[in-house]
LUMVEXSE-388469 format. One line per 5 residues: number of its first residue (from 1); their letters; for each residue x, y, z of N, C-alpha, C. Coordinates in Angstrom, 1 decimal, always signed. Each point is the difference from the previous one (the first is absolute). Layout:
<recs>
NUM> a> X/Y/Z/X/Y/Z/X/Y/Z | ...;
</recs>
This chain:
<recs>
1> xxxxx> +0.8/-1.2/+0.0/-0.8/+1.2/+0.0/+0.9/+1.2/+0.0 | -0.4/+1.0/-0.8/+0.8/+1.3/-0.1/+0.0/+0.7/+1.3 | +1.1/+0.7/+0.3/+0.2/+0.8/+1.2/-1.2/+1.0/+0.2 | -0.4/+0.6/-1.1/-1.1/+1.0/+0.1/-1.3/-0.6/+0.4 | -0.2/-1.2/-0.5/-1.3/-0.8/+0.3/+0.0/-0.3/+1.5;
6> xxxxx> +1.1/-0.5/+0.5/+0.1/-0.4/+1.4/-0.2/+1.3/+0.9 | +0.6/+1.1/-0.4/-0.2/+1.2/+0.8/-1.5/+0.4/+0.0 | -0.7/-0.1/-1.1/-1.4/+0.4/-0.1/-0.9/-0.9/+0.8 | +0.3/-1.3/+0.0/-0.7/-1.0/+0.8/+0.1/+0.3/+1.4 | +1.3/+0.2/+0.5/+0.2/+0.3/+1.4/-0.6/+1.4/+0.4;
11> xxxxx> +0.1/+1.0/-0.9/-0.6/+1.3/+0.3/-1.5/-0.1/+0.2 | -0.7/-0.8/-0.9/-1.4/-0.1/+0.1/-0.5/-0.8/+1.2 | +0.7/-1.1/+0.3/-0.4/-0.8/+1.1/+0.2/+0.7/+1.3 | +1.1/+0.7/+0.2/+0.3/+0.7/+1.2/-0.8/+1.3/+0.1 | -0.4/+0.6/-1.1/-0.9/+1.1/+0.0/-1.4/-0.4/+0.5;
16> xxxxx> -0.4/-1.2/-0.5/-1.3/-0.6/+0.5/+0.0/-0.3/+1.5 | +1.2/-0.5/+0.4/+0.1/-0.3/+1.5/-0.1/+1.2/+0.8 | +0.6/+1.1/-0.5/+0.0/+1.3/+0.8/-1.4/+0.5/+0.0 | -0.8/-0.1/-1.1/-1.4/+0.5/+0.0/-0.8/-0.8/+1.0 | +0.2/-1.3/+0.1/-0.7/-0.9/+0.9/+0.3/+0.4/+1.4;
21> xxxxx> +1.3/+0.2/+0.3/+0.3/+0.4/+1.4/-0.5/+1.4/+0.4 | -0.1/+0.9/-1.0/-0.6/+1.3/+0.3/-1.4/-0.1/+0.3 | -0.7/-1.0/-0.7/-1.4/-0.2/+0.3/-0.3/-0.8/+1.2 | +1.1/-0.4/+0.7/-0.2/-0.8/+1.2/+0.0/-1.5/-0.1 | +0.3/-0.5/-1.2/+0.0/-1.4/-0.2/+1.5/-0.6/+0.1;
26> xxxxx> +0.1/-1.3/-0.2/+1.3/-0.6/+0.0/+0.7/+0.4/-1.3 | +1.3/+0.2/+0.1/+0.8/+0.4/-1.1/+0.5/-1.2/-0.8 | +0.0/-1.2/+0.6/+0.6/-1.1/-0.7/-0.5/-0.3/-1.4 | +0.9/-0.1/-0.9/-0.5/+0.0/-1.4/+0.2/-1.3/-0.7 | +0.0/-1.1/+0.7/+0.1/-1.2/-0.7/+0.3/-1.2/+0.9;
31> xxxxx> +0.1/-1.2/-0.5/+0.4/-1.1/+0.7/-1.0/-0.6/+0.9 | +0.4/-0.7/+1.0/-0.9/-0.7/+0.9/-1.0/+0.8/+0.7 | +0.4/+1.3/+0.4/-0.9/+0.8/+0.7/-1.1/+0.5/-0.8 | +0.1/-0.1/-1.4/-1.1/+0.4/-0.8/-1.1/-1.1/-0.1 | +0.2/-1.1/+0.6/-0.9/-1.1/+0.0/-0.8/+0.0/+1.3;
36> xxxxx> -1.3/-0.1/+0.0/-0.8/+0.1/+1.2/+0.4/-1.0/+1.0 | +0.3/+0.4/+1.2/+0.3/-0.9/+1.1/+1.5/-0.4/+0.0 | +0.8/+0.4/-0.9/+1.4/-0.4/+0.0/+0.8/+1.0/+0.7 | +0.8/-0.5/+0.9/+1.0/+0.9/+0.7/+1.2/+0.2/-0.8 | +0.5/+1.2/-0.1/+1.2/+0.3/-0.8/+1.2/+0.0/+0.9;
41> xxxxx> +0.9/-1.0/+0.0/+1.1/-0.1/+0.8/+1.2/+0.9/-0.4 | -0.1/+0.7/-1.1/+1.0/+0.8/-0.5/-0.1/+1.4/+0.7 | -1.1/+0.6/-0.1/-0.2/+1.4/+0.5/-0.5/+0.1/+1.4 | -0.4/-1.1/+0.6/-0.7/+0.1/+1.3/+1.0/-0.1/+1.2 | -0.3/+0.7/+1.1/+0.8/+0.0/+1.2/+1.4/+0.4/-0.2;
46> xxxxx> +0.3/+1.0/-0.7/+1.3/+0.5/-0.2/+0.4/+1.0/+1.0 | -1.0/+0.8/+0.5/+0.3/+1.0/+1.0/-0.7/-0.2/+1.3 | +0.7/+0.2/+1.1/-0.6/-0.1/+1.3/-0.9/+1.2/+0.3 | -1.0/-0.2/+0.8/-0.9/+1.1/+0.3/+0.6/+1.2/+0.6 | +1.1/-0.2/+0.8/+0.7/+1.1/+0.6/+0.7/+0.9/-1.1;
51> xxxxx> +0.4/-0.7/-1.1/+0.7/+0.8/-1.0/-1.0/+0.9/-0.8 | -1.1/-0.5/-0.3/-1.0/+0.7/-0.8/-0.9/+1.0/+0.8 | +0.1/-0.1/+1.3/-0.8/+0.9/+0.9/+0.3/+1.5/-0.4 | -1.1/+0.7/-0.3/+0.1/+1.4/-0.3/+0.2/+0.3/-1.5 | +0.2/-1.1/-0.8/+0.1/+0.2/-1.4/-1.4/+0.0/-0.7;
56> xxxxx> -0.2/+0.8/-1.0/-1.3/+0.0/-0.7/-0.4/-1.4/-0.5 | -1.3/-0.4/+0.2/-0.4/-1.3/-0.4/+0.3/-0.3/-1.5 | -0.1/+1.0/-0.8/+0.2/-0.2/-1.5/+1.4/-0.3/-0.3 | +1.0/+0.4/+0.9/+1.4/-0.3/-0.2/+0.2/-1.5/+0.2 | -0.7/-0.5/+1.0/+0.1/-1.5/+0.4/-0.7/-0.8/-1.1;
61> xxxxx> -1.2/+0.4/-0.4/-0.8/-0.7/-1.0/+0.7/-0.1/-1.3 | +0.8/+1.0/-0.3/+0.7/+0.1/-1.3/+1.2/-0.8/-0.1 | +0.4/-0.7/+1.1/+1.3/-0.7/+0.0/-0.2/-1.2/-0.9 | +1.0/-0.2/-0.9/+0.0/-1.2/-0.9/+1.3/-0.7/+0.1 | +0.6/+0.1/+1.1/+1.3/-0.5/+0.2/+0.0/-1.5/+0.3;
66> xxxxx> +1.3/-0.5/+0.1/+0.2/-1.5/+0.4/+0.8/-0.1/+1.2 | +0.3/+1.1/+0.6/+0.9/+0.0/+1.2/-0.1/+1.4/+0.7 | +0.9/+0.2/+1.0/+0.0/+1.2/+0.7/+1.4/+0.5/+0.1 | +0.5/+0.7/-1.0/+1.4/+0.4/+0.0/+0.3/+1.0/+1.1 | -1.0/+0.8/+0.5/+0.3/+0.9/+1.0/+0.3/-0.7/+1.4;
71> xxxxx> -0.5/-1.2/+0.1/+0.3/-0.7/+1.3/+1.3/-0.7/-0.1 | +0.6/-0.2/-1.2/+1.2/-0.8/-0.1/+1.2/+0.9/-0.3 | -0.2/+1.2/-0.7/+1.0/+0.9/-0.3/+0.5/+0.8/+1.2 | +1.3/+0.3/+0.0/+0.5/+0.9/+1.0/-0.1/+1.4/-0.5 | -0.8/+0.8/+0.7/-0.2/+1.4/-0.4/+0.4/+0.8/+1.2;
76> xxxxx> +0.8/+1.0/-0.2/+0.5/+0.8/+1.1/-0.5/+1.5/-0.1 | -0.1/+0.6/+1.1/-0.4/+1.4/+0.1/+0.9/+0.9/-0.9 | -0.7/+0.8/-0.8/+0.6/+0.9/-0.9/+0.4/-0.5/-1.4 | -0.3/-1.3/-0.2/+0.3/-0.6/-1.3/-1.0/+0.4/-1.1 | +0.4/-0.1/-1.3/-0.9/+0.2/-1.1/-0.3/-1.4/-0.6;
81> xxxxx> -1.3/-0.3/-0.2/-0.5/-1.3/-0.4/-0.8/+0.2/-1.3 | +0.1/-1.0/-0.9/-0.8/+0.0/-1.2/-0.7/-1.3/-0.1 | -1.4/+0.1/-0.1/-0.8/-1.2/-0.2/-0.4/-0.1/-1.5 | +0.5/-1.1/-0.6/-0.3/-0.2/-1.4/-1.3/-0.7/-0.2 | -0.9/+0.6/-0.7/-1.4/-0.5/-0.2/-0.8/+0.2/+1.3;
86> xxxxx> -0.1/+1.2/+0.5/-0.5/+0.3/+1.3/-1.5/-0.2/+0.2 | -0.8/-0.1/-1.1/-1.4/-0.3/+0.1/-0.7/+1.0/+0.8 | -0.9/-0.5/+1.0/-0.7/+0.9/+0.8/+0.7/+0.7/+1.1 | +1.3/-0.4/+0.2/+0.9/+0.7/+0.9/+0.2/-0.6/+1.3 | -0.4/-1.2/+0.3/+0.1/-0.5/+1.4/+1.4/-0.1/+0.4;
91> xxxxx> +0.9/-0.5/-0.9/+1.4/-0.2/+0.4/+0.8/+1.3/+0.1 | -0.5/+1.0/-0.8/+0.6/+1.3/+0.1/-0.3/+0.7/+1.3 | -1.3/-0.1/+0.4/-0.4/+0.6/+1.3/+0.6/-0.7/+1.2 | +0.1/-1.3/-0.1/+0.7/-0.7/+1.1/+1.5/+0.3/+0.1 | +0.6/+0.2/-1.2/+1.5/+0.4/+0.0/+0.2/+1.4/+0.5;
96> xxxxx> -1.0/+0.9/-0.3/+0.1/+1.3/+0.5/+0.1/+0.1/+1.5 | -0.7/-0.9/+0.7/+0.0/+0.0/+1.5/+1.4/-0.4/+0.4 | +0.6/-0.9/-0.7/+1.3/-0.6/+0.4/+1.2/+1.0/-0.2 | -0.1/+0.8/-1.1/+1.1/+0.9/-0.3/-0.2/+1.4/+0.7 | -1.2/+0.2/+0.5/-0.2/+1.2/+0.8/+0.0/+1.3/-0.8;
101> xxxxx> -0.3/+1.1/+0.6/-0.2/+1.3/-0.7/+1.3/+0.5/-0.7 | +1.2/-0.5/+0.4/+1.2/+0.4/-0.7/+0.3/-0.9/-1.2 | -0.8/-1.0/-0.2/+0.2/-0.9/-1.1/-1.1/+0.3/-1.1 | +0.1/-0.7/-1.1/-0.9/+0.2/-1.1/-0.3/-1.3/-0.7 | -1.2/-0.2/-0.4/-0.4/-1.2/-0.8/-0.7/+0.3/-1.3;
106> xxxxx> +0.5/-0.5/-1.1/-0.6/+0.1/-1.3/-0.8/-1.2/-0.3 | -1.1/+0.2/-0.6/-0.8/-1.1/-0.6/-0.1/+0.1/-1.5 | +0.4/-1.0/-0.7/+0.0/+0.1/-1.5/-1.1/-1.0/-0.5 | -0.8/+0.6/-0.9/-1.1/-0.9/-0.6/-0.3/+0.6/-1.4 | -0.4/-0.9/-0.9/-0.3/+0.5/-1.3/-1.5/+0.1/-0.3;
111> xxxxx> -0.8/-0.3/+1.0/-1.5/+0.0/-0.1/-0.6/+1.2/+0.6 | -0.7/+0.8/-0.8/-0.6/+1.2/+0.5/-1.0/-0.2/+1.1 | -0.8/-1.1/+0.0/-1.0/-0.2/+1.0/+0.7/-0.4/+1.3 | +1.0/-0.8/+0.0/+0.8/-0.3/+1.2/+0.7/+1.2/+0.6 | +0.5/+0.9/-0.9/+0.7/+1.2/+0.5/-1.0/+0.9/+0.7;
116> xxxxx> -1.2/+0.1/-0.6/-1.1/+0.9/+0.6/-0.4/-0.6/+1.4 | -0.2/-1.3/+0.0/-0.3/-0.6/+1.3/+1.1/+0.1/+1.0 | +1.2/-0.2/-0.4/+1.1/+0.2/+1.0/+0.1/+1.4/+0.5 | -0.1/+1.0/-0.8/+0.0/+1.4/+0.4/-1.1/+0.3/+1.0 | -1.2/-0.6/-0.3/-1.1/+0.2/+0.9/+0.3/-0.6/+1.4;
121> xxxxx> +0.6/-1.2/-0.1/+0.3/-0.7/+1.2/+1.1/+0.7/+0.8 | +0.9/+0.6/-0.7/+1.0/+0.9/+0.7/-0.6/+1.2/+0.7 | -1.0/+0.6/-0.7/-0.7/+1.2/+0.6/-0.7/-0.5/+1.2 | -0.8/-1.1/-0.1/-0.8/-0.5/+1.1/+0.9/-0.3/+1.2 | +1.2/-0.6/-0.3/+0.9/-0.4/+1.1/+0.7/+1.2/+0.6;
126> xxxxx> +0.0/+1.2/-0.7/+0.8/+1.1/+0.5/+1.5/-0.1/+0.0 | +0.5/-0.8/-1.0/+1.4/-0.3/-0.1/+0.6/+1.0/-1.0 | +1.1/+0.7/+0.4/+0.6/+1.1/-0.8/+1.3/-0.4/-0.6 | +0.7/-1.0/+0.5/+1.3/-0.4/-0.5/+0.0/-1.0/-1.1 | -1.1/+0.1/-0.9/-0.2/-1.0/-1.0/-0.3/+0.7/-1.4;
131> xxxxx> +0.5/-0.5/-1.1/-0.3/+0.5/-1.3/-0.3/-1.1/-1.0 | -1.1/+0.0/-0.7/-0.4/-1.0/-0.9/+0.4/+0.5/-1.4 | +0.7/-0.8/-0.8/+0.5/+0.3/-1.3/-0.7/-0.9/-1.1 | -0.3/+0.6/-1.1/-0.4/-0.9/-1.1/+1.2/-0.4/-0.9 | +0.1/-1.3/-0.2/+1.1/-0.5/-0.8/+0.0/-1.5/+0.0;
136> xxxxx> +1.0/-0.6/-0.7/+0.1/-1.4/-0.1/+1.3/-0.5/+0.6 | +0.0/-1.3/+0.4/+1.2/-0.5/+0.6/+1.2/+0.0/-1.0 | -0.2/+0.0/-1.3/+1.0/+0.0/-1.0/+0.6/+1.4/-0.2 | -0.6/+1.0/+0.5/+0.5/+1.4/-0.2/-0.5/+0.8/+1.2 | +0.8/-0.1/+1.1/-0.4/+0.6/+1.3/+0.3/+1.5/-0.1;
141> xxxxx> -1.0/+0.9/+0.3/+0.2/+1.4/-0.1/+0.7/+0.7/+1.2 | +1.2/-0.6/+0.3/+0.8/+0.6/+1.1/+1.5/+0.0/-0.4 | +0.7/+0.9/+0.6/+1.5/+0.1/-0.4/+0.8/-1.2/+0.5 | +1.2/-0.2/-0.6/+0.9/-1.0/+0.4/+0.3/+0.2/+1.5 | +0.2/-1.2/+0.7/+0.4/+0.0/+1.4/-0.8/+1.0/+0.9;
146> xxxxx> -1.3/-0.2/-0.1/-0.9/+0.9/+0.8/-0.8/-0.6/+1.1 | +0.1/-1.4/+0.1/-0.8/-0.6/+1.1/+0.9/-1.0/+0.7 | -0.4/-0.3/+1.3/+0.7/-0.9/+0.8/-0.5/-1.5/-0.1 | -1.3/-0.1/-0.1/-0.6/-1.3/+0.0/-1.1/-0.1/-1.1 | +0.0/-1.1/-0.7/-1.1/-0.3/-0.9/-0.8/-1.1/+0.5;
151> xxxxx> -1.3/+0.2/+0.1/-0.9/-1.1/+0.4/-1.0/-0.2/-1.2 | -0.7/-1.1/+0.1/-1.0/-0.3/-1.0/-0.8/-1.2/+0.4 | -1.3/-0.1/-0.3/-0.8/-1.1/+0.5/-0.7/-0.7/-1.2 | +0.6/-1.0/-0.5/-0.6/-0.9/-1.1/-0.2/+0.8/-1.2 | +1.1/+0.8/-0.5/-0.2/+0.8/-1.1/+1.1/-0.3/-1.1;
156> xxxxx> +1.2/-0.3/+0.5/+1.1/-0.3/-0.9/-0.4/-1.1/-1.0 | -0.8/-1.0/+0.5/-0.4/-1.0/-0.9/-0.9/+0.5/-1.2 | -0.6/+1.2/+0.2/-0.9/+0.5/-1.0/+0.8/+0.8/-1.1 | +1.2/+0.2/+0.2/+0.8/+0.8/-1.0/+0.3/-0.9/-1.3 | -0.2/+0.7/-1.1/+0.2/-0.7/-1.3/+1.5/+0.0/-0.3;
161> xxxxx> +0.8/+0.8/+0.7/+1.5/+0.1/-0.3/+0.7/+0.1/+1.4 | +0.1/-1.2/+0.6/+0.5/-0.1/+1.4/+1.5/+0.5/+0.0 | +0.8/-0.3/-1.0/+1.4/+0.5/+0.0/+0.1/+1.5/+0.1 | -0.9/+0.7/-0.8/+0.0/+1.4/+0.0/-0.5/+0.5/+1.4 | -1.0/-0.6/+0.5/-0.6/+0.4/+1.3/+1.0/-0.1/+1.1;
166> xxxxx> +0.8/-1.1/+0.0/+1.0/-0.2/+1.1/+1.2/+1.0/-0.2 | +0.3/+0.3/-1.3/+1.1/+0.9/-0.3/-0.4/+1.4/+0.5 | -1.3/+0.4/-0.2/-0.5/+1.3/+0.5/+0.0/+0.0/+1.5 | -0.4/-1.1/+0.7/+0.1/+0.0/+1.4/+1.4/+0.2/+0.5 | +1.0/-0.6/-0.6/+1.4/+0.1/+0.3/+0.4/+1.5/-0.2;
171> xxxxx> -0.4/+0.6/-1.1/+0.4/+1.4/-0.3/-0.5/+1.0/+1.1 | -1.2/-0.2/+0.5/-0.5/+1.1/+0.9/+0.4/-0.3/+1.4 | +0.6/-1.1/+0.3/+0.4/-0.3/+1.4/+1.4/+0.7/+0.2 | +0.2/+0.5/+1.2/+1.3/+0.5/+0.4/+0.9/-1.1/+0.3 | +1.3/+0.2/-0.1/+1.0/-1.0/+0.5/-0.3/-0.5/+1.4;
176> xxxxx> -0.1/-1.3/+0.1/-0.4/-0.5/+1.3/-1.5/-0.2/+0.1 | -0.7/+0.4/-1.0/-1.5/-0.1/+0.1/-0.5/-1.4/-0.1 | -1.2/-0.2/+0.5/-0.5/-1.4/+0.1/-1.3/-0.2/-0.9 | +0.0/-1.1/-0.6/-1.2/-0.5/-0.8/-0.7/-1.0/+0.9 | -1.2/+0.2/+0.4/-0.7/-0.9/+0.9/-1.5/-0.1/-0.4;
181> xxxxx> -0.3/-1.0/-0.8/-1.3/-0.2/-0.6/-0.6/-1.3/+0.3 | -1.3/+0.0/+0.0/-0.8/-1.3/+0.0/-0.5/-0.3/-1.4 | +0.1/-1.2/-0.4/-0.4/-0.4/-1.3/-0.3/-1.5/-0.1 | -0.7/-0.3/-1.1/-0.2/-1.4/-0.3/+1.2/-0.6/-0.7 | +0.4/-1.1/+0.4/+1.2/-0.7/-0.6/-0.3/-1.5/-0.2;
186> xxxxx> +0.6/-0.5/-1.1/-0.2/-1.4/-0.4/+1.3/-0.7/+0.4 | -0.2/-1.2/+0.6/+1.2/-0.8/+0.4/+0.0/-1.3/-0.9 | +0.9/+0.0/-0.9/+0.1/-1.2/-0.9/-0.8/+0.1/-1.2 | +0.0/-1.1/-0.8/-0.7/+0.0/-1.3/-1.4/-0.3/+0.2 | -0.9/+0.7/-0.8/-1.4/-0.3/+0.0/-0.5/+0.1/-1.4;
191> xxxxx> -0.8/-1.0/-0.5/-0.4/+0.0/-1.4/-0.8/+1.3/-0.3 | +0.2/+0.6/-1.2/-0.5/+1.3/-0.4/-1.5/+0.1/+0.2 | -0.7/-1.0/-0.4/-1.5/+0.1/+0.1/-0.4/+0.1/+1.5 | +0.6/-0.9/+0.8/-0.3/+0.0/+1.4/+0.4/+1.4/+0.7 | +1.1/+0.5/-0.4/+0.5/+1.2/+0.5/-0.9/+1.2/-0.3;
196> xxxxx> -0.5/+0.0/-1.2/-0.9/+1.1/-0.4/-1.3/+0.0/+0.8 | -0.5/-1.2/+0.2/-1.3/-0.1/+0.8/+0.2/+0.4/+1.5 | +1.1/-0.4/+0.6/+0.3/+0.3/+1.4/+0.4/+1.5/+0.1 | +0.7/+0.5/-0.9/+0.4/+1.4/+0.1/-1.3/+0.9/-0.1 | -0.9/-0.3/-0.8/-1.3/+0.7/-0.1/-0.7/+0.0/+1.4;
201> xxxxx> +0.1/-1.1/+0.7/-0.6/-0.1/+1.3/+0.8/+0.9/+1.0 | +1.3/+0.0/-0.1/+0.8/+0.7/+0.9/-0.2/+1.5/+0.0 | -0.3/+0.6/-1.2/-0.2/+1.4/+0.1/-0.2/+0.7/-1.3 | -1.2/+0.0/-0.5/-0.5/+0.8/-1.1/+0.8/-0.3/-1.3 | +1.3/+0.3/+0.0/+0.8/-0.3/-1.2/+1.4/-0.2/+0.6;
206> xxxxx> +0.6/-1.1/+0.1/+1.2/-0.2/+0.6/+1.1/-0.5/-1.0 | +1.2/+0.5/+0.2/+1.1/-0.5/-0.8/+1.1/-0.4/+0.9 | -0.3/-0.8/+1.0/+0.9/-0.3/+1.1/+1.3/-0.6/-0.5 | +1.2/+0.5/+0.5/+1.3/-0.6/-0.4/+0.3/-1.2/+0.8 | +0.7/-0.9/-0.6/+0.6/-1.2/+0.7/+1.0/+0.6/+1.0;
211> xxxxx> +0.1/-0.7/+1.1/+0.9/+0.5/+1.1/+1.4/+0.3/-0.4 | +0.6/-0.9/-0.7/+1.4/+0.2/-0.4/+0.1/+1.1/-1.1 | -1.0/+0.1/-0.8/+0.0/+1.0/-1.1/-0.1/+1.4/+0.7 | -0.8/+0.1/+1.0/-0.2/+1.3/+0.7/+1.4/+0.4/+0.6 | +0.6/-0.9/+0.7/+1.4/+0.2/+0.5/+0.9/+0.5/-1.1;
216> xxxxx> +0.0/-0.7/-1.1/+0.9/+0.4/-1.1/-0.2/+1.4/-0.5 | -1.3/+0.3/-0.2/-0.4/+1.3/-0.5/+0.5/+1.1/+0.9 | -0.2/-0.2/+1.3/+0.4/+1.0/+1.0/+1.5/+0.2/+0.0 | +0.8/-1.1/-0.1/+1.4/+0.1/-0.1/+0.5/+0.7/-1.3 | -0.7/-0.3/-1.1/+0.3/+0.6/-1.3/-0.2/+1.5/+0.1;
221> xxxxx> -1.0/+0.4/+0.8/-0.3/+1.5/+0.1/+1.0/+0.7/+0.9 | +0.8/-0.8/+0.7/+1.1/+0.6/+0.8/-0.2/-0.2/+1.5 | -1.1/-0.7/+0.4/-0.2/-0.1/+1.4/+0.9/-1.1/+0.6 | +0.2/+0.1/+1.3/+0.8/-0.9/+0.8/-0.8/-0.6/+1.2 | +0.5/-1.0/+0.6/-0.7/-0.6/+1.2/-1.4/-0.4/-0.3;
226> xxxxx> -0.3/-0.6/-1.1/-1.4/-0.3/-0.4/-0.5/-1.2/+0.9 | -1.2/+0.1/+0.5/-0.6/-1.0/+0.8/-1.5/-0.1/-0.3 | -0.5/-1.2/-0.2/-1.4/-0.2/-0.2/-0.5/-1.0/+1.1 | -0.9/+0.5/+0.8/-0.5/-0.7/+1.2/-1.5/-0.3/-0.2 | -0.4/-1.2/-0.1/-1.5/-0.3/-0.1/-0.7/+0.5/+1.2;
231> xxxxx> -1.2/+0.6/-0.2/-0.9/+0.4/+1.1/-1.3/-0.8/+0.0 | -0.4/-0.4/-1.2/-1.2/-0.9/-0.1/+0.3/-1.0/-1.2 | -0.1/-1.2/+0.2/+0.1/-1.0/-1.1/-1.3/-0.6/-0.2 | -0.5/+0.0/-1.3/-1.3/-0.4/-0.3/+0.0/-1.5/-0.5 | -1.1/-0.7/+0.3/-0.2/-1.3/-0.5/-1.3/+0.0/-0.8;
236> xxxxx> -0.3/-1.1/-0.6/-1.1/-0.1/-0.9/-1.4/+0.3/+0.7 | +0.0/-0.3/+1.3/-1.3/+0.2/+0.7/-0.3/+1.5/+0.1 | +1.0/+0.8/+0.0/-0.2/+1.5/+0.1/-0.7/+0.5/-1.3 | +0.2/-0.7/-1.1/-0.6/+0.4/-1.3/-1.1/-0.9/-0.5 | -0.4/-1.0/+0.9/-0.9/-1.0/-0.5/-1.3/+0.6/-0.6;
241> xxxxx> -0.7/+0.9/+0.7/-1.2/+0.6/-0.5/+0.2/+0.7/-1.3 | +1.0/+0.8/-0.1/+0.3/+0.7/-1.2/+0.3/-1.0/-1.2 | +0.8/-1.0/+0.3/+0.4/-0.9/-1.1/-1.2/-0.8/-0.5 | -0.9/-0.4/+1.0/-1.2/-0.8/-0.4/-0.9/+0.9/-0.8 | -0.2/+1.2/+0.3/-0.8/+0.9/-0.7/+0.5/+0.2/-1.4;
246> xxxxx> +1.3/-0.1/-0.2/+0.6/+0.2/-1.3/+0.1/-1.3/-0.8 | -0.6/-1.1/+0.6/-0.1/-1.3/-0.7/+1.3/-0.8/+0.1 | +0.8/+0.3/+1.0/+1.3/-0.7/+0.2/-0.1/-1.0/+1.1 | +0.5/-1.2/-0.2/+0.0/-1.0/+1.0/+1.2/+0.3/+1.0 | -0.4/+0.5/+1.2/+1.0/+0.4/+0.9/+0.9/-1.1/+0.5;
251> xxxxx> -0.6/-1.2/+0.2/+0.8/-1.2/+0.5/+1.0/-0.4/-1.1 | -0.4/+0.1/-1.3/+0.9/-0.4/-1.0/+1.2/+0.9/-0.1 | -0.1/+1.2/+0.2/+1.2/+0.9/-0.1/+0.7/+0.3/+1.3 | -0.5/-0.6/+1.1/+0.6/+0.2/+1.3/+1.5/-0.2/+0.1 | +0.5/-1.1/-0.6/+1.4/-0.3/+0.1/+0.8/+1.1/-0.8;
256> xxxxx> -0.6/+0.7/-0.9/+0.7/+1.0/-0.8/-0.1/+1.4/+0.7 | -0.8/+0.2/+1.0/-0.3/+1.3/+0.6/+0.5/+0.1/+1.4 | -0.3/-1.1/+0.8/+0.3/+0.1/+1.5/+1.4/+0.4/+0.3 | +0.1/+1.1/+0.8/+1.3/+0.5/+0.4/+0.8/+0.8/-1.0 | -0.6/+0.2/-1.2/+0.8/+0.7/-1.0/-0.4/+1.5/-0.1;
261> xxxxx> -1.1/+0.4/+0.5/-0.5/+1.4/-0.1/+0.1/+0.5/+1.4 | +0.6/+1.2/+0.2/+0.1/+0.5/+1.3/+0.0/+1.6/+0.0 | -0.5/+0.5/+1.0/+0.3/+1.4/+0.3/+1.4/+0.1/+0.7 | +0.8/+0.9/-0.3/+1.3/+0.1/+0.6/+0.4/+1.4/+0.3 | +0.9/+0.2/+0.9/+0.6/+1.3/+0.3/+1.4/+0.0/-0.7;
266> xxxxx> +0.2/+0.9/-0.9/+1.2/+0.1/-0.8/+0.9/+1.2/+0.5 | +1.1/-0.3/+0.4/+1.0/+1.0/+0.5/+1.2/+0.1/-0.9 | +0.5/+1.2/-0.1/+1.3/+0.2/-0.7/+0.5/+1.4/+0.4 | +1.2/+0.3/-0.4/+0.7/+1.2/+0.4/+0.8/+0.6/-1.1 | +0.0/+1.3/-0.1/+0.9/+0.7/-0.9/+1.3/+0.4/+0.7;
271> x> +1.1/-0.6/-0.6/+1.3/+0.3/+0.7/+0.3/+1.5/+0.0;
</recs>
């Protein structure tokens, strides 16, 4: 699929999710949670109640992540943070608390509806050390060496040009800066047809990298100390309702799926 087609599909689906969250509904835009009665193990229970206390409900409802990078990343007072694919702004607002008034958090998103929702959530939360920018992962509208930490929540997998996206992340980080993202990662070989079906369940439109490939791409971009730590490993039972609705025999593909799809925390450093 052409890069432009992927971007338009992502833009439309996440714009639709933002509109649903604004209207007070669930933002989840696909997969098991779209099936009546099916629990979505990807996006559920990522944030503790104490973390989201005081945040606008729409910011929480608009979360489409697969992890909680703000709980895992080291963020210090006064640092500058960039959230790639910031959506409704939940991770931006949580990061803003961590870096304090002397710090700054940028949220980058290419979807107008998500940016509008995020800015409204920022206003409702009364947070001033935050700025939402329109742009794409492959062309970040910030100067070289301008941020200390990059976070992201299940967005790198959506990029049609991951090499360029990672090169841009490296460019805007300061020396010593940290890359600390949650994303969907594949462990080992999975047949293409099975992979496509499971990826659609995992999150709207997913292009998850294989674990070793992700490591290699980060190293190629210039990062050091690359580490990929699983946070949730999915088995076929997690996707059973979705796969059955799609006409797929979950038991037949179980040996090709179990333990191979995971949410992970990906760390790396710019020397």
